[in-house]
C-alpha positions in Angstrom: 27.5 -2.6 -93.7 24.1 -1.8 -95.4 21.0 -2.1 -93.2 17.4 -1.6 -94.2 15.4 1.0 -92.3 14.7 0.9 -88.6 13.4 3.8 -86.6 16.4 3.5 -84.2 18.4 5.3 -86.9 16.2 8.3 -87.1 18.2 10.7 -84.9 21.5 9.8 -86.6 20.1 10.2 -90.1 18.7 13.6 -89.2 22.1 14.6 -87.9 23.7 13.3 -91.1 21.2 15.2 -93.3 21.8 18.5 -91.4 25.5 18.0 -91.7 25.7 17.0 -95.4 22.5 17.5 -97.4 22.1 21.1 -96.1 25.4 21.9 -97.8 23.8 21.0 -101.1 21.0 23.5 -100.3 18.4 21.2 -98.9 16.3 22.3 -96.0 17.3 21.1 -92.6 15.2 18.3 -90.9 14.0 17.7 -87.4 12.1 14.7 -86.1 8.7 16.2 -87.1 9.7 17.1 -90.7 11.6 13.8 -91.1 8.5 11.9 -90.1 6.3 13.9 -92.5 8.7 13.7 -95.4 9.7 10.0 -95.1 8.1 7.7 -92.6 4.5 9.0 -92.8 4.6 9.3 -96.6 2.2 6.7 -98.1 4.9 5.7 -100.5 7.6 5.1 -97.9 9.1 1.6 -98.1 11.3 0.5 -95.2 12.7 -2.2 -97.6 13.9 0.5 -100.0 15.4 2.8 -97.3 19.0 2.1 -96.2 21.7 3.2 -93.9 25.4 2.7 -94.3 27.0 1.8 -91.0 30.7 1.9 -90.0 31.4 0.7 -86.4 27.7 1.0 -85.8 27.8 4.7 -86.8 25.5 6.0 -89.6 27.7 7.2 -92.5 25.1 7.2 -95.3 21.4 7.2 -95.9 19.5 6.4 -99.1 15.8 6.2 -100.0 13.8 5.2 -103.0 10.1 4.7 -103.5 7.6 3.1 -105.9 3.9 3.1 -106.6 1.9 1.6 -109.4 -0.5 4.6 -109.2 2.3 7.1 -109.7 3.1 8.6 -113.2 5.3 5.9 -114.9 4.8 3.9 -111.8 4.2 0.6 -113.6 7.8 0.7 -114.9 9.7 3.3 -112.8 11.1 3.4 -109.3 12.0 6.8 -108.0 15.3 7.5 -106.3 14.7 10.1 -103.6 18.1 10.7 -102.1 21.6 9.3 -101.4 23.4 11.2 -98.6 27.0 10.3 -97.4 29.2 12.0 -94.9 32.0 13.9 -96.5 34.8 11.3 -96.1 32.5 8.5 -97.5 31.6 10.4 -100.7 33.4 8.0 -103.0 32.1 5.9 -105.9 32.4 2.8 -103.8 30.0 3.9 -101.1 27.6 5.7 -103.5 27.4 2.5 -105.5 26.6 0.4 -102.5 23.6 2.5 -101.7 22.6 3.0 -105.3 22.7 -0.8 -105.9 20.6 -1.3 -102.8 17.8 1.0 -104.1 18.0 -0.5 -107.7 17.8 -4.1 -106.4 14.7 -3.2 -104.5 13.2 -1.7 -107.7 14.0 -5.0 -109.5 12.4 -7.1 -106.8 9.2 -5.0 -107.3 9.3 -5.6 -111.1 10.5 -2.1 -112.1 12.6 -1.7 -115.3 14.0 1.8 -114.8 15.3 4.0 -112.1 14.2 7.7 -112.3 15.2 10.9 -110.6 12.2 13.0 -111.6 9.7 15.6 -110.3 6.9 12.9 -110.2 8.6 11.5 -107.0 6.0 11.9 -104.3 8.7 12.2 -101.6 9.4 15.9 -102.1 12.6 17.4 -100.8 12.4 21.1 -99.9 15.4 23.3 -100.6 16.5 26.9 -99.9 16.9 29.4 -102.7 20.5 30.7 -102.7 21.2 34.3 -101.6 17.7 34.7 -100.0 16.6 34.9 -96.4 15.8 31.1 -96.4 13.1 31.4 -99.1 12.4 27.8 -99.9 10.9 25.7 -102.7 8.9 22.6 -101.7 10.4 20.1 -104.1 13.5 19.3 -106.0 12.7 18.0 -109.5 16.0 16.1 -110.0 19.6 16.0 -108.9 21.4 19.4 -108.4 23.9 19.6 -111.1 26.5 21.1 -108.8 26.4 18.0 -106.4 28.7 15.1 -106.1 25.7 12.8 -106.5 25.1 14.2 -110.0 28.7 13.6 -111.0 28.5 10.0 -109.7 25.3 9.1 -111.5 26.7 10.4 -114.8 29.8 8.1 -114.2 27.5 5.3 -113.3 25.6 5.5 -116.6 22.5 7.5 -115.7 21.3 9.6 -118.7 20.3 13.2 -118.4 16.9 13.4 -120.0 16.3 17.1 -119.3 17.6 20.0 -117.3 15.2 22.0 -115.1 15.8 25.6 -114.3 14.7 26.7 -110.9 13.6 30.3 -111.3 12.9 32.9 -108.6 11.2 36.3 -108.3 11.2 38.6 -105.2 7.8 40.1 -105.6 8.6 43.3 -103.7 10.1 44.8 -106.9 7.6 43.3 -109.3 6.0 45.7 -111.8 3.9 44.6 -114.8 5.7 45.8 -118.0 3.9 48.2 -120.4 4.4 45.6 -123.2 2.1 43.2 -121.2 -0.5 45.9 -120.6 -0.6 46.5 -124.4 -1.0 42.7 -125.0 -3.9 42.6 -122.5 -5.6 45.5 -124.3 -5.2 43.8 -127.6 -6.8 40.6 -126.2 -9.6 42.6 -124.7 -10.4 44.0 -128.1 -10.9 40.4 -129.2 -13.3 39.8 -126.4 -10.9 38.1 -123.9 -10.6 39.3 -120.3 -8.2 38.0 -117.7 -9.2 38.5 -114.1 -9.9 36.7 -110.8 -12.6 34.1 -111.1 -16.1 35.2 -110.1 -18.9 32.6 -110.1 -21.4 35.3 -111.1 -19.4 36.5 -114.1 -17.7 33.3 -115.3 -18.7 29.8 -116.3 -17.3 26.7 -118.0 -14.4 26.0 -115.7 -15.0 22.3 -115.6 -15.3 22.0 -119.4 -12.1 24.0 -119.8 -10.2 21.8 -117.3 -11.5 18.6 -118.9 -10.2 19.8 -122.3 -6.8 20.5 -120.8 -6.6 16.9 -119.7 -4.5 17.3 -116.5 -6.0 15.4 -113.6 -4.1 17.5 -111.0 -5.6 20.7 -112.5 -9.0 19.3 -112.7 -9.0 18.4 -109.0 -7.1 21.5 -107.6 -8.5 24.2 -109.8 -12.0 22.8 -109.7 -12.0 22.6 -105.9 -10.5 26.1 -105.7 -13.2 27.7 -107.8 -15.9 25.8 -105.8 -14.5 26.9 -102.4 -13.8 30.5 -103.3 -10.0 30.2 -103.4 -8.7 32.9 -105.9 -7.9 31.7 -109.4 -7.0 33.9 -112.3 -9.0 33.0 -115.4 -9.1 34.1 -119.0 -12.6 34.3 -120.3 -14.3 34.9 -123.7 -17.7 36.4 -123.1 -17.7 35.0 -119.6 -16.7 31.4 -120.6 -13.4 30.2 -119.0 -10.8 29.4 -121.6 -7.7 29.5 -119.4 -6.5 29.7 -115.9 -3.5 30.5 -113.6 -3.4 29.6 -110.0 -4.7 29.0 -107.4 -3.5 32.2 -105.7 -2.3 30.9 -102.4 0.3 32.5 -100.1 2.1 29.7 -98.2 3.1 30.1 -94.6 6.8 30.5 -95.7 5.8 33.5 -97.8 6.0 31.7 -101.2 3.3 32.0 -103.8 1.9 28.5 -104.4 0.2 27.7 -107.7 -0.5 24.5 -109.6 0.0 25.8 -113.1 -1.2 27.8 -116.1 -3.3 26.4 -118.9 -5.0 27.7 -122.0 -7.7 25.9 -124.0 -6.1 24.7 -127.3 -8.9 26.4 -129.3 -7.9 29.8 -127.8 -4.1 29.7 -128.2 -2.4 32.4 -130.2 -3.9 35.4 -128.4 -1.1 35.8 -125.8 -3.4 34.5 -123.0 -0.7 32.4 -121.4 1.6 35.4 -120.9 -1.2 37.6 -119.7 -2.4 35.0 -117.2 1.1 34.6 -115.8 1.6 38.4 -115.3 -1.8 38.7 -113.7 -0.9 35.9 -111.4 2.2 37.8 -110.3 0.0 40.8 -109.6 -2.5 38.8 -107.6 0.3 37.3 -105.5 1.8 40.7 -104.8 -1.6 42.1 -103.8 -2.1 39.5 -101.1 1.3 40.1 -99.6 3.2 37.2 -101.1 7.0 37.6 -100.6 8.3 35.6 -103.6 7.6 33.1 -106.3 9.6 30.1 -107.5 9.0 27.7 -110.3 10.7 25.2 -112.6 10.9 25.2 -116.4 12.9 23.1 -118.9 15.9 24.7 -120.4 14.3 24.4 -123.9 10.9 25.6 -122.9 10.0 28.9 -124.7 8.1 30.0 -121.6 11.4 30.7 -119.9 11.4 34.1 -121.8 8.0 35.0 -120.3 9.4 34.3 -116.8 12.5 36.4 -117.5 10.4 39.3 -118.7 8.5 39.2 -115.4 11.9 39.5 -113.6 12.5 35.8 -112.7 16.1 34.6 -112.9 17.6 31.1 -112.7 19.0 30.3 -109.2 19.8 26.6 -109.6 19.7 23.8 -112.2 18.5 20.2 -111.6 19.0 17.2 -113.8 16.2 14.8 -114.6 17.9 11.4 -114.9 17.2 7.8 -115.8 18.9 4.4 -116.0 17.3 1.3 -117.5 17.6 -1.6 -115.1 19.0 -4.9 -116.3 17.7 -8.1 -114.9 
């Protein structure tokens, strides 16, 4: 029997998650984190959250979400998770829960179901072979999971594969090759350093040219509030950034991204910014960094030169929804 969400199932779903989802690497949940991740999320929809019951016992949990203000939100619904206890991990039960999510998407006028990093319900997971170092979001379905195999059989298309990469900062050293690249850029008038409002200007103009609303908000606010940001500047004018440089409570280095003004590409500034970001994190006592990159993204070589290595792979998936 499939039931839509009721808070009465909270404890049983948490127990199910900690029994099953944790085996796929996801972080365990308690009542506080479940509330924060699901029920208090502004995109939580109790009509798109389901439990599978057998003899009134919770055997499965599934959740999807929508929002017209989300990226692709006019057309896409986001599948957040489908979790089934071990003996129920069959196509029959996966399909019952998947169809429940997709039917809700159809009711809301959505034409596609996506498993994608734009999903605002972010599932934290542990980085393998670390002392519970964690990343705050899964950008797709783990390719080593039974859910991934089911979705492929069900006709979901893999649109991209994301590499989750990790660096333990205790062993980080900036390579000599990068120091030489920084010297070459300096000879052309470019300097990469922490933002200083006395020395640097033009951040807002640079962010506007990059055209990323998240960066405009987060990097703009960081430079205004004195939160460290690494900038590339030409004669004091900002032409690139990396950051912000924030050590999270779990020891991870949080940053929103790296960007270089299109008119100043070709000088190695993206690489220099990234390595300077690693240095900045190490200097404030950050334990580790983790990030995602597509398998075809040339930047993966930059990350590897810094000492990052791939720890997991996630599939970005989609299915067009028939009426």
